[in-house]
C-alpha positions in Angstrom: -93.0 8.2 113.1 -92.3 10.9 115.8 -88.5 11.7 116.2 -87.0 9.6 118.9 -83.3 10.1 119.8 -82.7 6.4 120.6 -84.5 5.4 117.4 -82.7 7.5 115.4 -79.1 5.9 117.0 -80.4 2.7 115.5 -80.0 3.9 112.2 -76.8 6.3 112.6 -74.9 3.5 114.5 -75.4 1.0 111.6 -74.8 3.2 108.4 -70.9 2.7 108.5 -71.4 -1.1 108.8 -74.1 -1.1 106.2 -71.8 0.9 103.7 -68.6 -1.3 104.5 -70.4 -4.5 103.8 -71.7 -3.2 100.6 -68.9 -1.5 99.3 -65.7 -3.1 100.5 -63.7 -5.4 98.2 -65.9 -4.3 95.0 -64.2 -3.4 91.9 -64.3 -0.1 90.7 -66.4 -0.8 87.9 -69.1 -0.5 91.0 -67.7 1.8 93.3 -66.4 4.5 90.9 -69.2 4.6 88.1 -71.9 7.2 88.4 -75.2 8.0 86.7 -73.5 10.3 84.2 -73.1 14.1 84.1 -72.0 15.6 87.4 -73.7 12.8 89.6 -71.9 10.9 92.2 -70.2 7.5 92.7 -70.3 5.4 95.8 -66.7 6.6 96.3 -67.8 10.5 96.2 -70.7 9.7 98.4 -68.5 8.1 101.2 -66.2 11.3 100.9 -69.4 13.4 101.3 -70.7 11.8 104.3 -67.0 12.2 106.0 -67.1 15.7 105.2 -70.5 16.0 106.9 -69.3 14.0 109.9 -66.4 16.5 110.3 -67.8 20.0 109.4 -71.7 19.6 109.7 -74.0 17.6 112.0 -72.2 18.4 115.2 -70.9 21.8 114.5 -74.5 22.7 113.9 -75.7 20.9 116.8 -73.2 22.9 119.1 -74.2 26.2 117.6 -77.7 25.6 118.6 -76.6 24.8 122.1 -74.6 27.7 122.5 -76.4 30.5 124.2 -73.5 33.0 123.2 -73.8 32.1 119.5 -75.9 33.8 116.8 -77.1 30.0 116.0 -76.7 30.7 112.1 -75.0 27.8 110.5 -72.4 28.0 108.1 -72.9 26.9 104.4 -72.2 23.3 103.9 -69.8 22.8 101.0 -71.6 19.8 99.5 -68.7 19.1 97.0 -65.6 19.1 99.4 -65.2 15.6 98.9 -63.8 15.7 95.5 -60.7 17.6 97.0 -60.6 15.9 100.6 -60.8 12.5 99.1 -58.0 12.6 96.5 -55.4 9.8 97.1 -57.5 7.8 99.4 -58.9 4.4 98.7 -62.4 3.6 99.2 -61.3 1.4 102.2 -59.6 3.9 103.7 -62.8 6.5 103.2 -64.9 3.4 104.7 -62.5 3.4 107.8 -62.3 7.0 108.4 -66.2 7.5 108.1 -66.9 4.7 110.9 -64.1 6.5 113.0 -65.5 9.9 112.5 -69.2 8.7 113.1 -68.0 6.5 116.2 -66.5 9.7 117.7 -69.5 11.9 117.0 -72.0 9.5 118.2 -70.0 9.1 121.6 -70.4 12.9 121.8 -74.0 13.1 120.8 -74.6 10.7 123.6 -72.8 12.4 126.2 -74.8 15.5 125.7 -77.7 13.7 127.2 -80.1 16.1 125.2 -83.4 17.0 126.9 -86.8 17.2 125.0 -86.8 21.0 125.3 -83.2 21.2 124.0 -84.7 19.5 120.6 -86.9 22.3 120.2 -84.1 24.8 120.3 -83.4 26.8 116.9 -80.6 27.0 114.6 -80.7 29.4 111.6 -79.9 27.5 108.3 -78.6 29.7 105.4 -81.3 28.5 103.1 -84.2 27.5 105.3 -84.2 30.0 108.0 -85.2 28.5 111.3 -85.0 24.7 112.3 -85.0 22.8 115.4 -82.3 20.7 116.8 -85.0 18.0 116.3 -85.2 18.7 112.5 -81.4 18.7 112.5 -81.1 15.3 114.1 -83.8 13.7 112.1 -82.5 15.0 108.8 -78.8 13.3 109.5 -80.9 10.1 109.7 -82.8 10.7 106.7 -79.5 11.9 105.0 -77.8 8.6 105.6 -80.6 6.6 104.4 -80.8 9.0 101.1 -77.1 8.2 100.3 -77.4 4.5 101.0 -80.4 4.6 98.6 -78.3 6.7 96.0 -75.2 4.1 96.4 -77.3 1.3 95.8 -79.4 2.9 93.0 -76.0 3.8 91.1 -74.5 0.5 91.6 -77.7 -1.3 90.2 -77.7 1.1 87.2 -74.3 -0.2 86.0 -76.6 -3.5 84.8 -79.4 -1.3 83.5 -78.6 -2.4 79.9 -77.8 -5.8 80.9 -81.3 -6.8 82.7 -83.2 -6.5 79.2 -86.9 -6.7 79.3 -86.9 -7.0 83.2 -86.3 -3.3 83.4 -89.8 -3.1 83.4 -90.0 -4.5 86.9 -87.1 -2.9 88.5 -88.0 0.5 89.8 -84.3 1.0 91.1 -83.6 1.3 87.5 -86.1 3.8 86.5 
């Protein structure tokens, strides 16, 4: 599928509600567990999504649009949520995510981006030149990637309990 601003909004607008429906009211056994080692729990992922909303997507888009800037993106701190989420409940994080996402999408829609603007270039610290279209498509895929991650982490809490059915459950492999 080619990038579509309106189709992207279909996902970006729904992500907060999907995550709230999935996670709100679940016990910590589901939401604070991870896959071991330095992997993330669903709680951690929500904090990460908030950090992206407040420091990444719209800021990078603004850099691309700013004719006076060098268009160089700042490095994104993929682990900032561990400090920023301290002392907050999961429900607080889910509400915060919904609020910052709603505000970002209102700003995004107000830009009335043109097709030619979607081809404008930003400079990613690792990848080099990327288009605004790449950035916006990545925002959508990033949401879906983390929804998949959350569901996988939750499912793996029953990894041993499913017994021989593990053979048929791709999410547990």
